[in-house]
C-alpha positions in Angstrom: -7.1 19.6 28.6 -9.5 17.0 27.3 -10.7 13.8 28.8 -10.7 10.9 26.4 -12.4 7.6 27.1 -11.0 4.6 25.3 -13.7 2.1 24.5 -11.4 -0.9 24.4 -9.5 0.0 27.6 -10.7 0.4 31.1 -8.7 3.5 31.9 -9.4 7.0 30.7 -6.4 9.2 30.0 -5.8 12.9 30.2 -4.5 14.5 27.0 -2.3 17.6 27.2 0.0 18.6 30.0 0.0 16.4 33.1 1.2 17.1 36.5 4.3 15.2 37.7 2.1 13.3 40.2 -0.2 11.9 37.5 2.8 10.6 35.4 4.2 8.4 38.2 3.4 4.7 38.3 0.9 3.6 41.0 3.5 1.6 42.9 5.8 4.6 43.3 2.8 6.8 44.3 2.0 4.4 47.2 5.6 4.5 48.5 5.7 8.3 48.4 2.3 8.6 50.1 3.2 6.1 52.8 6.7 7.3 53.7 7.2 10.9 52.4 3.9 12.3 53.4 4.3 11.7 57.1 7.8 13.1 57.3 7.0 16.2 55.2 3.9 17.0 57.2 5.9 16.5 60.5 8.5 19.0 59.2 5.9 21.6 58.2 4.0 21.4 61.5 7.0 20.7 63.9 6.6 24.1 65.7 2.9 23.3 66.5 3.7 19.8 67.6 6.5 20.4 70.0 5.9 24.1 71.0 8.2 27.1 70.9 10.7 26.1 73.6 11.5 22.7 72.1 11.3 24.0 68.5 14.5 26.0 69.2 16.5 23.0 70.4 15.4 20.0 68.3 14.2 19.0 64.8 13.0 15.7 63.2 15.8 14.0 61.2 14.0 11.0 59.8 10.9 8.8 60.0 10.9 5.0 59.6 7.5 3.5 59.1 6.5 0.2 60.6 6.7 -3.2 59.0 6.5 -6.8 60.2 9.6 -6.6 62.4 9.9 -2.9 63.6 7.6 -0.2 64.9 7.3 3.2 63.3 10.1 5.4 64.7 10.8 9.1 64.6 14.4 10.2 64.9 14.8 13.6 66.5 18.1 15.6 66.7 18.5 17.5 70.0 21.1 20.1 71.0 23.4 18.8 73.6 22.2 19.7 77.1 18.4 19.6 76.2 18.0 15.9 76.0 16.3 15.6 79.4 13.6 18.2 78.4 12.8 16.2 75.3 12.9 12.9 77.1 10.2 14.1 79.5 8.0 15.3 76.6 8.3 12.2 74.4 4.8 10.9 75.3 3.3 14.4 74.7 4.9 14.6 71.2 3.7 11.1 70.3 0.2 12.0 71.4 0.2 15.3 69.4 1.5 13.6 66.3 -1.0 10.8 66.5 -3.9 13.2 67.0 -2.6 15.4 64.2 -2.6 12.5 61.7 -5.7 10.8 63.1 -4.2 7.4 63.7 -1.1 5.9 65.4 1.7 7.2 63.2 4.5 7.2 65.7 5.1 4.4 68.2 8.6 5.1 69.3 10.9 8.2 69.4 14.7 8.0 69.3 16.9 11.0 70.3 20.3 11.9 68.9 22.2 14.8 70.3 24.5 17.1 68.4 26.7 20.1 69.1 25.6 23.4 67.8 29.1 24.9 67.8 30.3 25.5 64.3 33.9 24.8 63.8 35.5 27.5 61.8 39.0 27.1 60.4 41.0 30.0 59.1 42.9 29.3 55.9 46.0 31.3 55.1 46.1 32.2 51.5 49.4 31.4 49.9 50.3 33.3 46.8 51.4 30.0 45.2 48.1 28.4 45.8 46.0 31.3 44.6 43.6 30.2 42.0 43.6 33.5 40.1 47.3 34.2 39.6 48.6 36.9 37.3 48.2 34.9 34.1 44.5 34.4 34.7 44.0 38.0 35.8 45.5 39.2 32.5 43.2 36.9 30.5 40.1 38.1 32.4 41.1 41.7 31.9 41.4 41.2 28.2 37.7 40.2 28.0 35.8 43.1 26.4 32.3 42.3 27.7 31.8 43.8 31.2 29.1 41.3 32.3 31.3 38.3 31.4 34.3 39.9 33.1 32.3 40.5 36.2 30.9 36.9 36.3 34.4 35.5 35.8 35.7 37.6 38.8 32.8 36.3 40.9 33.6 32.7 39.9 37.2 33.2 41.0 36.1 34.6 44.4 34.1 31.4 44.9 37.1 29.3 44.2 39.2 31.4 46.6 36.7 30.7 49.4 37.0 26.9 48.9 
């Protein structure tokens, strides 16, 4: 990669391959650095910020930075039944995040609870609704290449699950 200075222009450009970050316009870089950086760093260090006990029952959902009308807010999803534990440690979480970043990043924390139970529904397979009926099975069996045949069968399994 060569650095080339243009004499008639103020900016120097990099010839050759550039990283994606270098190709973005300056305005977009500012937006990403302001909003995306805080949330991504919070996600990466969430276990260190809240501790092992709260890490198992909550996670950060979004971060809204401050502007003229609102304060910076961190939205945290909490398992139902553990809201009180997190409510008592709100101040501690805000202090740890602010010391981690070095300035007042979070001024307010909102909690939203969710159920951890996954709802599973059992679907009965009707032979009439089967994606791979006899006609398609015969066509798949007529394929000579084993790899293609195997991948087609895997594809039909995926359709059966949905």
